[in-house]
C-alpha positions as CSV (number, residue, x, y, z in Angstrom):
1,M,-26.7,-15.7,-7.1
2,S,-23.2,-15.7,-7.5
3,T,-21.1,-16.6,-4.6
4,T,-17.4,-17.1,-3.7
5,A,-15.8,-20.3,-2.6
6,P,-18.4,-22.5,-1.0
7,H,-17.3,-24.6,1.9
8,D,-17.6,-28.1,3.1
9,G,-18.9,-27.6,6.4
10,A,-17.3,-30.7,7.8
11,L,-14.1,-30.2,6.3
12,E,-13.6,-26.6,7.3
13,K,-14.5,-27.4,10.8
14,A,-11.8,-30.2,11.0
15,L,-9.1,-27.9,9.2
16,E,-10.1,-24.9,11.9
17,N,-9.4,-27.2,14.7
18,H,-6.0,-28.0,13.3
19,G,-5.3,-24.2,13.3
20,L,-6.0,-23.6,9.5
21,E,-8.5,-20.7,8.8
22,T,-10.6,-21.9,5.7
23,R,-12.8,-18.9,6.0
24,G,-12.6,-16.4,2.9
25,I,-14.5,-13.4,2.6
26,E,-17.9,-14.6,3.6
27,P,-18.9,-13.1,7.1
28,V,-18.4,-14.8,10.1
29,P,-21.2,-16.4,11.9
30,D,-22.2,-15.2,15.4
31,A,-21.3,-18.3,16.9
32,E,-17.8,-18.3,15.8
33,R,-17.3,-14.3,16.8
34,T,-15.5,-15.1,20.3
35,A,-12.5,-12.9,20.0
36,R,-11.8,-10.0,22.4
37,P,-10.6,-6.3,21.9
38,R,-7.6,-6.8,24.0
39,E,-6.1,-9.3,21.6
40,L,-5.8,-6.4,19.2
41,F,-3.2,-4.8,21.2
42,P,-0.5,-7.4,20.3
43,T,-1.9,-7.3,16.7
44,W,-0.9,-3.8,16.3
45,V,2.3,-4.2,18.2
46,A,3.5,-6.9,15.7
47,A,2.4,-4.8,12.7
48,N,5.2,-2.2,13.7
49,I,8.1,-4.2,14.8
50,S,10.1,-3.2,11.9
51,V,13.6,-1.4,11.8
52,L,12.5,0.8,9.1
53,L,10.8,2.9,11.9
54,L,14.5,3.7,13.3
55,T,15.7,4.5,9.7
56,M,12.4,6.6,9.4
57,G,13.4,8.3,12.7
58,A,16.9,8.8,11.4
59,T,15.3,10.6,8.3
60,L,13.3,13.0,10.6
61,S,16.6,14.0,12.2
62,V,18.9,14.1,9.2
63,G,16.7,14.5,6.0
64,Y,14.0,16.7,7.6
65,G,16.3,18.7,10.1
66,L,14.1,17.8,13.2
67,N,15.7,17.9,16.8
68,F,14.6,15.4,19.5
69,W,11.7,17.3,20.7
70,Q,10.1,17.7,17.4
71,A,10.8,13.9,16.7
72,L,8.9,13.4,20.1
73,V,5.8,15.3,18.7
74,V,5.8,13.5,15.5
75,G,6.2,10.0,17.3
76,V,3.4,10.9,19.3
77,A,1.0,12.6,16.6
78,A,1.3,9.9,13.7
79,P,0.3,6.8,15.3
80,I,-2.7,8.7,17.1
81,V,-3.5,9.8,13.6
82,S,-3.1,7.0,11.5
83,Y,-3.9,4.1,13.8
84,G,-7.0,6.0,15.2
85,L,-8.4,5.9,11.8
86,V,-7.3,2.1,11.4
87,G,-9.1,1.6,14.8
88,L,-12.3,3.5,13.5
89,V,-12.7,1.6,10.2
90,G,-11.9,-1.7,12.3
91,I,-15.5,-1.1,13.9
92,A,-17.1,-1.9,10.4
93,G,-15.3,-5.5,11.2
94,K,-17.4,-6.2,14.2
95,R,-20.6,-4.7,12.2
96,G,-20.3,-6.9,9.3
97,G,-18.2,-9.6,10.2
98,A,-16.2,-9.7,6.9
99,P,-13.0,-8.3,5.7
100,G,-12.8,-4.9,4.6
101,M,-12.5,-5.0,0.9
102,A,-15.6,-7.2,1.1
103,L,-17.5,-4.7,3.1
104,S,-16.3,-2.0,0.6
105,R,-18.6,-3.8,-1.8
106,A,-21.6,-2.1,0.3
107,A,-20.3,1.3,-0.9
108,F,-18.8,0.9,-4.2
109,G,-21.1,-1.7,-5.7
110,Q,-20.1,-5.2,-6.8
111,R,-18.0,-4.0,-10.1
112,G,-17.3,-0.6,-8.4
113,N,-15.2,-2.1,-5.7
114,L,-13.1,-3.8,-8.2
115,L,-11.5,-0.1,-9.2
116,P,-10.0,0.6,-5.5
117,G,-9.7,-3.2,-4.6
118,S,-7.4,-3.7,-7.6
119,L,-5.3,-0.5,-6.7
120,I,-5.1,-1.5,-2.9
121,W,-4.0,-5.2,-4.0
122,V,-1.2,-3.6,-6.4
123,A,0.0,-1.3,-3.6
124,R,0.4,-4.2,-1.3
125,W,2.6,-5.8,-3.7
126,G,5.3,-2.9,-3.2
127,W,4.6,-2.9,0.8
128,E,5.2,-6.8,1.0
129,T,8.3,-6.2,-1.2
130,I,9.9,-3.7,1.1
131,N,8.8,-5.9,4.3
132,A,10.6,-9.0,2.1
133,V,13.6,-6.9,1.4
134,T,14.2,-5.6,4.8
135,G,13.8,-9.4,6.3
136,A,16.2,-10.6,3.8
137,Y,18.8,-7.7,4.6
138,A,18.4,-8.6,8.4
139,L,19.2,-12.1,7.8
140,L,22.4,-11.2,5.3
141,T,23.6,-9.0,8.3
142,V,23.5,-11.5,10.5
143,L,25.6,-14.0,8.3
144,D,28.0,-11.5,7.6
145,I,28.5,-10.6,11.6
146,L,28.5,-14.2,12.7
147,F,30.2,-16.1,9.7
148,D,31.8,-13.3,7.7
149,I,29.4,-14.6,4.8
150,K,29.0,-11.6,2.2
151,S,26.1,-11.0,0.3
152,S,26.1,-12.4,-3.5
153,T,23.5,-12.9,-5.9
154,P,22.6,-16.5,-5.3
155,L,22.6,-15.7,-1.2
156,V,20.1,-12.7,-2.0
157,V,17.8,-15.0,-4.0
158,V,17.9,-17.6,-1.2
159,T,17.2,-15.5,1.8
160,L,14.4,-13.8,0.0
161,L,13.0,-17.0,-0.7
162,L,13.2,-18.5,2.8
163,F,11.6,-15.0,3.9
164,V,8.6,-15.4,1.3
165,I,8.2,-19.0,2.0
166,T,7.9,-18.6,5.9
167,T,5.6,-15.6,5.4
168,F,3.3,-17.7,3.1
169,A,3.1,-20.6,5.8
170,I,2.1,-18.2,8.7
171,S,-0.3,-15.9,6.5
172,G,-1.9,-19.2,5.0
173,M,-2.6,-20.7,8.1
174,G,-4.9,-17.8,9.1
175,I,-5.9,-15.6,12.1
176,N,-5.0,-17.9,14.7
177,A,-1.5,-18.6,13.6
178,V,-0.9,-15.0,13.2
179,R,-2.5,-14.0,16.6
180,K,-0.2,-16.6,18.3
181,C,3.1,-15.4,16.4
182,N,2.1,-12.1,17.4
183,K,2.0,-12.6,21.1
184,W,5.2,-14.2,21.3
185,A,6.8,-11.5,19.2
186,T,5.5,-8.8,21.4
187,C,7.1,-10.2,24.4
188,L,10.4,-10.8,22.7
189,F,10.6,-7.3,20.9
190,G,9.8,-5.7,24.3
191,G,12.6,-7.2,26.1
192,F,15.1,-6.6,23.4
193,S,13.9,-3.0,22.9
194,V,14.5,-2.5,26.6
195,L,18.4,-3.7,26.3
196,V,18.9,-1.6,23.2
197,L,17.4,1.8,25.0
198,G,19.6,0.9,27.8
199,H,22.8,0.6,25.7
200,L,21.8,3.9,24.0
201,V,21.3,5.8,27.3
202,A,24.7,4.6,28.3
203,E,26.6,5.1,25.2
204,T,25.0,8.0,23.5
205,D,26.4,11.8,23.4
206,W,23.5,13.5,24.8
207,S,24.6,16.9,24.4
208,R,24.9,16.4,20.8
209,V,21.2,14.8,20.4
210,F,19.8,17.9,22.3
211,G,21.9,20.1,20.8
212,Q,20.5,20.0,17.4
213,S,18.5,23.2,16.3
214,A,14.7,23.0,15.6
215,G,13.5,22.5,12.1
216,P,10.7,24.2,10.4
217,T,6.9,23.5,11.3
218,S,6.5,22.5,8.0
219,A,9.0,19.6,8.2
220,M,7.2,18.5,11.3
221,I,3.9,18.2,9.8
222,A,5.5,16.3,6.4
223,G,7.0,13.8,9.2
224,V,3.7,13.1,10.8
225,G,2.8,12.2,7.1
226,L,5.8,10.1,6.7
227,I,5.5,8.0,9.9
228,A,1.7,7.9,9.3
229,A,1.8,6.6,6.0
230,G,2.6,3.1,7.2
231,G,-0.4,3.1,9.6
232,I,-2.8,4.4,6.8
233,S,-1.7,1.4,4.7
234,W,-3.5,-0.9,7.4
235,V,-6.7,1.0,7.0
236,P,-8.6,-1.4,4.6
237,S,-7.3,-4.3,6.7
238,A,-8.5,-3.2,9.7
239,P,-11.9,-5.1,9.4
240,D,-9.9,-8.4,8.6
241,F,-8.7,-8.3,12.3
242,T,-11.9,-7.2,14.2
243,R,-14.5,-9.6,12.2
244,Y,-14.2,-12.4,14.8
245,L,-15.0,-10.0,17.4
246,P,-19.0,-9.9,18.8
247,A,-21.3,-7.2,17.4
248,S,-21.5,-6.0,21.1
249,T,-17.8,-5.2,21.5
250,S,-16.9,-1.8,22.8
251,S,-16.1,0.5,19.8
252,A,-13.6,2.7,22.2
253,A,-12.0,-0.6,23.0
254,I,-11.2,-1.4,19.7
255,V,-9.8,2.2,18.9
256,R,-7.8,2.1,22.3
257,N,-6.2,-1.2,21.6
258,T,-5.4,-0.3,18.3
259,V,-3.9,3.1,18.8
260,G,-2.1,1.8,22.1
261,G,-0.4,-1.3,20.3
262,A,0.9,0.6,17.7
263,G,2.0,3.9,19.6
264,I,4.0,1.7,22.3
265,V,6.2,0.5,19.4
266,V,6.2,3.6,17.0
267,L,7.3,6.4,19.7
268,P,10.3,4.7,20.9
269,M,11.5,3.4,17.5
270,V,11.3,6.7,15.9
271,L,13.2,8.5,18.8
272,M,15.8,5.4,18.8
273,G,16.4,6.4,15.1
274,V,16.8,9.9,16.0
275,V,19.3,9.1,18.5
276,M,21.1,6.5,16.5
277,A,21.4,9.1,13.8
278,S,23.3,11.5,15.9
279,A,26.4,8.9,16.0
280,T,25.6,7.9,12.4
281,P,24.6,10.5,10.4
282,D,24.5,8.7,7.1
283,L,21.9,6.2,8.4
284,A,19.2,7.8,6.8
285,S,20.8,7.2,3.4
286,A,22.2,3.9,4.0
287,P,22.2,1.4,1.1
288,D,19.8,-0.9,3.1
289,P,17.8,-0.3,6.2
290,V,19.4,-2.9,8.5
291,S,23.3,-3.5,8.4
292,F,23.8,-0.2,10.3
293,L,22.7,-2.1,13.7
294,G,25.7,-4.2,13.1
295,E,27.9,-1.1,13.4
296,I,25.9,0.9,16.1
297,L,25.0,-2.0,18.5
298,P,27.6,-4.5,20.3
299,L,27.8,-8.1,18.8
300,W,25.9,-9.6,21.6
301,L,22.9,-7.2,21.3
302,A,23.2,-6.6,17.5
303,V,22.4,-10.1,16.6
304,P,19.5,-11.0,18.7
305,Y,18.0,-7.7,17.8
306,L,18.6,-8.4,14.1
307,L,16.8,-11.6,14.6
308,M,13.9,-9.9,16.5
309,A,13.6,-7.7,13.4
310,L,13.7,-10.4,11.2
311,I,10.7,-12.0,13.0
312,G,8.9,-8.8,13.4
313,T,9.3,-8.3,9.4
314,L,7.9,-11.7,8.8
315,L,4.8,-11.0,10.9
316,I,4.3,-7.6,9.2
317,N,4.3,-9.2,5.9
318,S,2.2,-12.3,7.1
319,M,-0.6,-9.8,8.2
320,S,-0.5,-8.2,4.8
321,M,-0.6,-11.3,3.1
322,Y,-3.2,-12.4,5.2
323,S,-5.4,-9.4,4.1
324,A,-4.1,-9.2,0.3
325,G,-5.6,-12.9,0.2
326,F,-9.2,-11.5,1.1
327,T,-8.4,-8.7,-1.5
328,A,-7.7,-11.3,-4.0
329,Q,-10.8,-12.9,-3.3
330,T,-12.9,-9.9,-3.7
331,L,-11.2,-9.3,-7.1
332,G,-12.7,-12.5,-8.5
333,F,-9.8,-15.2,-7.8
334,R,-12.4,-18.3,-6.8
335,V,-9.7,-20.0,-4.6
336,P,-9.4,-20.4,-1.0
337,R,-7.6,-17.3,1.0
338,H,-4.5,-19.3,1.7
339,W,-4.0,-19.9,-2.2
340,A,-4.8,-16.6,-3.0
341,V,-2.1,-15.4,-0.7
342,S,0.4,-17.4,-2.9
343,V,0.1,-14.9,-5.5
344,N,1.4,-12.1,-3.4
345,A,4.1,-14.0,-2.2
346,V,5.5,-14.8,-5.7
347,I,5.1,-11.0,-6.7
348,S,6.9,-10.0,-3.5
349,L,9.8,-12.7,-4.3
350,V,10.0,-11.5,-7.9
351,F,10.0,-7.6,-7.1
352,G,12.3,-8.1,-3.8
353,S,15.0,-9.5,-6.0
354,V,15.0,-6.6,-8.6
355,L,15.1,-4.1,-5.7
356,M,17.8,-5.7,-3.9
357,L,20.1,-6.7,-7.1
358,A,19.2,-3.6,-9.3
359,A,18.3,-0.9,-7.2
360,T,21.3,1.9,-6.4
361,G,19.5,3.0,-2.9
362,F,16.9,1.8,-0.7
363,M,15.5,4.9,1.4
364,G,14.7,7.1,-1.5
365,P,12.3,4.8,-3.3
366,F,10.8,3.5,0.2
367,V,9.9,7.2,0.9
368,T,8.3,7.6,-2.5
369,F,6.6,4.6,-2.1
370,L,5.2,5.6,1.3
371,S,3.9,9.2,-0.3
372,L,2.1,7.2,-3.0
373,L,1.0,4.5,-0.7
374,A,-0.9,6.8,1.6
375,V,-2.5,8.5,-1.4
376,A,-3.8,5.3,-2.6
377,F,-5.1,4.0,0.7
378,S,-6.5,7.5,1.9
379,A,-9.1,7.8,-1.4
380,W,-10.6,4.5,-0.3
381,L,-10.5,5.5,3.4
382,G,-12.6,8.9,2.7
383,V,-15.4,7.2,1.0
384,F,-15.6,4.0,3.4
385,G,-15.3,6.2,6.4
386,V,-18.3,8.5,5.4
387,D,-20.1,5.3,4.2
388,M,-19.7,3.9,8.0
389,L,-21.5,6.8,9.3
390,R,-24.7,6.2,7.5
391,R,-24.4,2.4,7.4
392,T,-24.5,0.6,11.0
393,E,-25.1,-3.0,9.4
394,Y,-24.3,-5.0,6.3
395,D,-26.3,-7.4,4.3
396,A,-24.4,-10.9,4.6
397,E,-25.8,-12.1,1.5
398,A,-25.7,-9.1,-0.5
399,L,-21.9,-9.0,0.0
400,L,-21.4,-12.4,-1.3
401,D,-23.7,-11.9,-4.4
402,T,-21.7,-10.8,-7.1
403,G,-24.7,-10.6,-9.6
404,R,-27.7,-8.4,-10.6
405,T,-29.8,-9.8,-7.7
406,S,-27.5,-8.2,-5.3
407,A,-28.9,-5.6,-3.0
408,Y,-25.4,-4.0,-3.6
409,W,-25.5,-3.9,-7.4
410,Y,-26.7,-0.5,-7.7
411,R,-26.6,0.9,-11.2
412,G,-24.8,-1.7,-13.5
413,G,-22.7,-2.9,-10.5
414,F,-21.5,0.5,-9.5
415,G,-22.0,2.9,-6.6
416,P,-21.8,6.2,-8.7
417,A,-21.4,8.5,-5.9
418,A,-18.6,6.1,-4.2
419,V,-16.7,5.5,-7.5
420,A,-16.8,9.2,-8.4
421,A,-15.6,10.3,-5.2
422,W,-12.8,8.0,-5.0
423,A,-11.5,8.7,-8.1
424,T,-12.0,12.4,-7.7
425,G,-10.0,12.2,-4.2
426,L,-7.4,10.1,-5.8
427,G,-6.5,12.6,-8.4
428,T,-6.6,15.4,-6.1
429,G,-4.1,13.9,-3.7
430,L,-1.8,13.0,-6.7
431,L,-1.9,16.6,-7.7
432,F,-0.2,17.5,-4.3
433,T,2.2,14.8,-4.0
434,T,5.9,15.4,-4.4
435,S,8.3,12.4,-5.1
436,D,11.2,11.1,-6.8
437,W,9.2,9.4,-9.5
438,F,6.9,12.6,-10.4
439,T,5.8,15.7,-8.9
440,G,2.0,16.8,-8.8
441,P,1.5,20.5,-10.6
442,L,0.0,21.6,-6.9
443,A,2.8,20.1,-4.9
444,S,4.4,23.7,-4.1
445,N,3.5,27.3,-3.6
446,N,0.8,26.1,-1.3
447,P,0.7,24.6,2.2
448,I,-0.8,21.5,1.4
449,G,2.0,20.4,-1.1
450,E,4.4,22.1,1.1
451,Y,3.6,20.1,4.2
452,G,3.0,17.0,2.5
453,L,-0.5,16.8,3.1
454,G,-1.6,15.6,-0.1
455,W,-3.0,12.5,1.6
456,V,-5.1,14.5,4.1
457,A,-6.6,16.4,0.9
458,T,-7.5,13.0,-0.5
459,I,-9.3,11.8,2.4
460,V,-11.3,15.2,2.7
461,V,-12.1,15.3,-0.8
462,S,-13.2,11.7,-1.3
463,G,-15.3,12.0,1.7
464,V,-16.9,15.4,1.4
465,L,-17.9,14.4,-2.1
466,Y,-19.3,11.1,-1.1
467,A,-21.3,12.8,1.3
468,V,-22.9,15.3,-0.8
469,L,-23.5,13.3,-4.0
470,P,-27.0,11.5,-4.4
471,K,-26.7,7.8,-3.8
472,P,-28.8,5.0,-4.9
473,A,-31.0,3.2,-2.3
474,V,-29.7,-0.3,-1.2
475,G,-31.6,-2.8,-3.1
476,E,-32.2,-1.0,-6.1
477,K,-31.5,-3.2,-8.8
478,A,-30.5,-2.9,-12.6
479,A,-33.2,-2.6,-15.1
480,S,-32.4,-5.7,-17.2
481,A,-33.6,-8.2,-14.6
482,E,-34.1,-10.8,-17.4
483,E,-30.1,-11.1,-17.6
484,P,-28.5,-14.0,-15.7
485,A,-26.4,-13.2,-12.9
486,T,-22.8,-13.6,-13.5
487,M,-19.6,-12.9,-11.7
488,A,-18.5,-9.6,-12.0
489,I,-15.0,-9.2,-12.8
């Protein structure tokens, strides 16, 4: 039987006692599953402490033409839809006690899981690059405001390097470090957000805000997709943050704390972006997503809020890299999780440097990336979500056995129904997608394309197809049993 990264029990226990999580993709034993669902609330608050939500709120107003009340509807609907899905998938974590991309082997097969796993891992490169760039811009803006230090190529590289190193340190230490940082960040963010809201209430020309005419319904629906895309990117990671919950944990509590934690941040941030755009209409097309805060807010408020944005972005990236380490392990990287994280850290440093030094703008590539990101993650979601409806428990031994003896080997290491449904759903979503990089042939002249619902079509097609296609029974082995068990790469 092939397994991943065996552990020395005594050494692992000692490291855990000092705050370093050494557990990889192997399921968490029942004795260690002592977390509580309320701990998910600050986790998903921290996952959304991003000034990018301000920029996206401005985009709803300036780019999509929505008024304040329409943006309010979008700000309520988007986290309910996206983080509702995150919470539902998180239920699999308490069932199997393993990360999402390891549990995914039960549906796709040991080799088949490498296909969506590779795509999701690559997509995380882009998400982590965006976050690294945002954090670096926040630090550069603070240096400019306080010390009149202007951006330069060496300074860009240094700020990115500092951001990535800190991210690697937090995510490398593991879930305990992430949770502790999230709790502190939630409190700090809440306090500073109240100050910012107070400033906006006092200084905003509200007649101008409420005087904007309403935009089309199609733009509202597309706006929900824009804001929801960030949440959907967390769907495969949801079990990573629930696998330490006891199997008896209330599923409703998981969903409630996930949606509540995200929604309490997303809604006010989006609305703040709409309000800020009324005074600064070019906010949605700013060359970077952060420096506008130095112009809109007074110095005493802009600096601490920018630092809070920097901390929030650090935590978002730390959570993403934490999950990326598991994904790398499921792809066959036989190294401890904290070293698997380093691969994504290096990639985000390289790509971030390119984006900051070579790209002519930020928001265009970001919105394009979000649209493609939603489709990539939705294809996996459709299959995995339907699989959860028919599977209430996972075979821990089979998840780690990557050879032909695994109960999840199926046919040649592939779950044919899952792979076919995933590929078809992915292709369907791209057909309806519009972006700056390419436009699918079905992206216009139909409601799905015009309303930006390619990601919804992806979920529906992959989910329905997986539900109706015949699936091999769990435990069915390949015919050539005499071949030795090997690592499936």
